[in-house]
Each structure stands twice: as C-alpha cells, then as structure tokens.
C-alpha positions, 0 to 999 in steps of 0.5 A: 500500499503507498503511503497516504500523503507526507505523514502517513494520515491513514484515512480509511482507518480514521474514518472506522473509527469516527462517529457512525456517520461521518462521511468526512474521509476523501476516497482512497483509491489506493487503498489507503488507510486501514480499518481500525485507526482512529485519525488522530495522526497529523490533523493537528500536530501534523505528526503521525504517530507510526503503527505498531502491534496487531489486531487480532479482530478476526482471530478472535472469530477464528477460535470460536469457529474452529473451537466451537464447531469442535465442541458443537457434536455430531449431529450438527457436523454434517449438515450440508448448508453449514459446508455451503456456507463456507468459502474458499480460496487457493492457499498459495498464489506464489511460485517459490514453496516452502518445503514442509518440516521433517517429521519427528520421531513419533512420525508427528508435524508441527501445523501452520495456520495464517489467520487473515482478517480481511477490511473488506466493505464488500456488504451492507453490514461490513461498511456499517461496522467498518465505517469509511463510506468511500471505500465501499467496494474497494480492494480489501486489505489484509489488516489482521495476519497471525501465524498459529503454530501448532507444535508437532507434539499438539503440547504447545501452541505459538501466535505471531502477528505481523504489524499491517505496516510492516514493509515487505516484498510481495512476490510475483502472485497469480489470481486464480479466478482471472489468470491475472498476474500481479507483478512483485513489488518493485521494493517494500510495500505494507504487507496488508497490500498482500490480500489485493494481489489475487488473494489470500493465497499471496498473503500465504506466499508473502509470510513464506517469503519473509519468514522461511515457515511452511504454511498448511492452511489458511482462514480469512474472516471479516467485520461482520464475522466478529460481531455476530460469534461474539453474540453467539457465545454471550459476550467475552470478559473484559478488564479496564483499570479505570471508566473509559470513553474512546471519544476525543473533542474531534470526535475521533476514537471507537465510542467504547465505553466502560465503567472500571472493573470486569465486563462481558462485550459482546456484538458490537461492543466487542468490536470497539474493544477490539479496535480501540486506540483512543483511551488504552495507554499511550494510544498506540497500535501497541497498546490496541494489539495487548487490548486484542490479545487479551480479548483473544485469551479470555475467549479462548477461557469461555470456550473451554469453561462456560457450561452455557456453551452446551446449549443446543440453540447456542451452538447451533447459532456459533456454528451457523455464524462461524461458518458464514464468517470463513474463506479457508483454503480447500483443506479447510472447506467442510465442517468436518475438516474444521473440526479435525482441526479444532480436536487439534487446537483443543489439546493445548491448554491455555497455559501453554499459548503464548502470544506475539507480535513480530518485533520491529523498528520504525521506518518512517512511518512504517516499520521492518522487521528486526533481527529478533524477527528472524530469532522468532521466526527460527524458533516457529521453524523449529518447533521450539515453543515460545514459553520456554516449556519444553521437555528436554528435547533428544538429539536430533536425527543426524541431518544431511549434513552429519552423514558421512560423505560417500567420497572419502577424504584426500590426505590432509596436505592434498587438500586446497583450501581457501579461507575467507574473512566473513567476520563483518556484521552490521555493526562490526568491520571484518576482525583483521587478520582472521583469513590468515590466522586460521589459514595458518592453523590449518597449515600447522596442522598438516593442511599445507595447501590452505590459503587466505582469500583476501580477494573476497570478504563475506559477512557470515553469522557462523562459520561454515565450510562449503564445496562444490561437488560431491567429490570434494565433500570429504574433503570439507568435512575433514576440514570442519573436523580438523578445527572443531566445526560441526558436520551442520556447517558444512555445505554444499554450494556452487558459489565456491570452485573449492573447499572454503572456509568462511571464517564467521562473525562467530570466530573473531579472536582465538585459535579454537573454535567454540560451537555457538549454543543457538539461543532458544529464548523468546525475545523480549521485544515480541511483547509475549503474552500467555493464554492462561493470564487472568488478571490482565487489565488495560490501563486507561488514559486520563484523558479518556476516562469519565465519572 
C-alpha cells in the first residue's frame, strides 16, 4: 500500500473509528488507510505516531469457529448447509514453495495456520461496522495477519502477529479467478496490500517468503463475523482499570464506554474493544494489540469453561455464524475438516498458548522486521515452544550435513583450502587478519595447501565450510573436523570453486573454534502474553476517563 501523503495519513482507518455517519474522509483508490485507526495522526500536530502491534480482531472469530464447531456434536457436523456456508480460495498464489517440516521421531509434524482479517466493505453489514463509506467495494486489505503454530507433539501453541504496516516484498502472485498476474512489488510495500494481489493465497506466499515457514492452511474472516460470533458466545470478559470512553473532542475513537472493572462485551461493543486505540495506555497500536490479545485469551477460556455453551441452540447459532464468516483454503473447506482441526487445537491448554507480535522497528511511519523477528521465526521453524517449557529434547537425528560423505577425504596435505574472512557484521568491521590466522592454524595441522583469500570479504554469522561438488564433500568434512566445526556447518554450494572455509562473526578471535550455543528464548521485544493470564487489565489514559 502506498503511503498516504507526507505523514502517512491513514484515511480509511480514520473513518472506521469516527462516529457513525462520518463521511468526511476522502476516497482512497490506492487502498490508503486501514480499519481501526482513529484518525488522530497529523490532523493537528502534523505528526503521525507510527502504528505498531497487530489486531487480533478476526482471530477471535476464528477461535470461535474452530473450537466451537469442535464442541457442537456430531449432530451438527454434517449439515450440508454449513458446508455451503464456507467459502474457499487457493492456498498459495506464489511461484516458490517452502518444504514442509521433517517429522519428529514419533512421525508428528507441526501445523501452521495463517489467520487473515479482511477489512472488506463488501456488504452493507461490513460497511456499517467498518465505517468509511467511500471505501465500499474497494480492494480489501489484510489488516490482521497472525500465524498460529501448533507444535508437532500438540503440547503448545504459538501465535505470531505481523503489524499491518510492515514493509515487505510481495512476490509475484497469479489471481486464480481470472489469471491476472500481479508482478512482484518493486521494493518493499506494506504487507496488508498482499490480499489485493489475487486473494489470501498471496498473503500466504508473502509470509512464506519472509519467514521461511511452511504454511499448511489459512482462514480469513471479516467485520461481521466478529460481531455475530461474539453475540453467539454470550460475551467475552474484558477489564479496564478506570472508566473509559474512547472519544475525543474531535469525535475520533471507537466509542467504547465501560466502567472500571471486568465486564462481558459482545456484538458491536466487542468490536469497539478490539478497535480501541484512543484511551488505552499511550494511544498507540501497541496498546491496541495488547487489548486484543487479552480479548483472545479471555475468549479461549470462555470456550473451554463456560457451561452455557453446551446449549444446543447456542451451539447451532455459533456454528452457523462461524461457517458464514470464514473463507478457507481447500484443505479446510468442510465442517468435518474444521472439526478435525479444532480437535487438534483443543488439546492445548491456555497456559501453553503464547501470543506475540513480530519484533519491529520504525522506518519513517512504517515498520520493518528486526533481528529479533528472525529469531522468533527460527523458533517457529524449529518447533521450539515460545513459553520456554519444552521438555528436554533428545539429540536430533543426523541430518544430511551430519552423514558421512560417500567420497572419502584426501590426505590432509593434499586438500586445497581457501580461507575467507567473513567476520564483518552490521555493527562491526571485519576482524583484521582472521583469514591469515585460521589458514595458519590449518597449515600447522598439516593442511599445507591452505591459503588466505583476501579478495572476497563475505559476511557470515556462523563459520561454515563450503564445497562445490560431491567429490569434495569428504575433503570439506575433514577440514571442519580438524578445526572443531560441527558437521551441520559443512554445506554444498555452487558459489565456491573448491573447499572454502568462511570464518564467521562467531569466530572473531582466539585460535580454538567454540561451537555457538543456540539462543532458544523468545525475544523480549515480541511482547509475549500467556493464554492463562487472567489478571490482565487495560490501563486507561486519564484523558479518556469519566465519572
């Protein structure tokens, strides 16, 4: 999505939190503006606070859909009209694929589900709830994007939200309906534009390109689904530490009005809670995301604990609303498939659910992933629980890099090795003389043909040994063994012409290589929230309270 003016004024969002009937926002044919912003931006101060965090507005609807269908009983599962309610779309519209994870020792694999919240104003109900009459029927934006990761052993669940204004490269996507080819973005654009490049399958493709995480399914929901399903469950308890009215003198805000304490919200009031920014903490999107995470945690607990949900009438209504609210990939296009998914999701207790926001930093009025974001993505790729409560895992089965090569190594003094200095980082210049030092270590150990190559100064986080062809695999493995470099750091690559040792940033000094211990902790910048936290309460900005 192109930036809206000098300050990134978010016109659609300004309208969506404006009072009902507000038609002052200009039409935005480029998709400017997103649901839920309150329009404070630069109208008076000329400065726009960059948006952070991400809404879980429609993830709450998903929770109801999959969990409640799972409790509805076999009598409801096979109603054909429920299946007819469900819309479907292609899973991945991109050209590149990400391999599915390798099964664990028990033959289990993780499950990754992308939850997409559309801001579509494609029906009268959605338009009334979302506001912004001028954007009725315009290209929808993926304003909510949340990856739900269910561990291979089904013991824990991790949720990673991506801020809607994250700058990413959207890959080439082909619209499955009319064959329109949407070219890859030139440079980085806002991630919520991906939905307009052929549908939710392009949002899936964008996530896979960025994270390297294989996505098994997606579900997409809209405004109306949130309201109808919040009604169906009878309300979701939320807490504020003071009276709140989300409305300023200019009429901006969601309109949420609550007294201090815990109250069940449903219908449009639930939507107001999920969209409120004015009045929560510092008024940023980060505060709004925090409120949405609290809502989601509370809803999950309601679904697991509220005995009134055993009412056949309420369950029937919820199943109807859930199926009408969803667009899914073909792998989830029936109630039976949703039921199977819900059975897997229900195995996770709230205390093993961790919700996070992708770590990011500002780029003007937008954000981009940080190094911590890659750390978070790696934990998901490697199926490491974000709550730090994984049982101690057995040593992994030997991978391709650990297996003995078919071609044996030559004698040490016959192996030609090029050593390159790859110790440069974003913060530090290359450590002086590292290629010469390590080449000297190899010569001392009998590798007479080891030489430093000063002509190439790559940048590598971790020391690696690369080789171009199978006949040199044994030689490369022998070089790594001699220096104490682990076998999984031996890589085949066409970027080198012979055995090449790249000294990485993990070996900037000393003569002995120390195998780095991976950091498997969830970054603090991910703002992790545990699903069992019942004491969470939103802090109200004193400027938005009342008595």
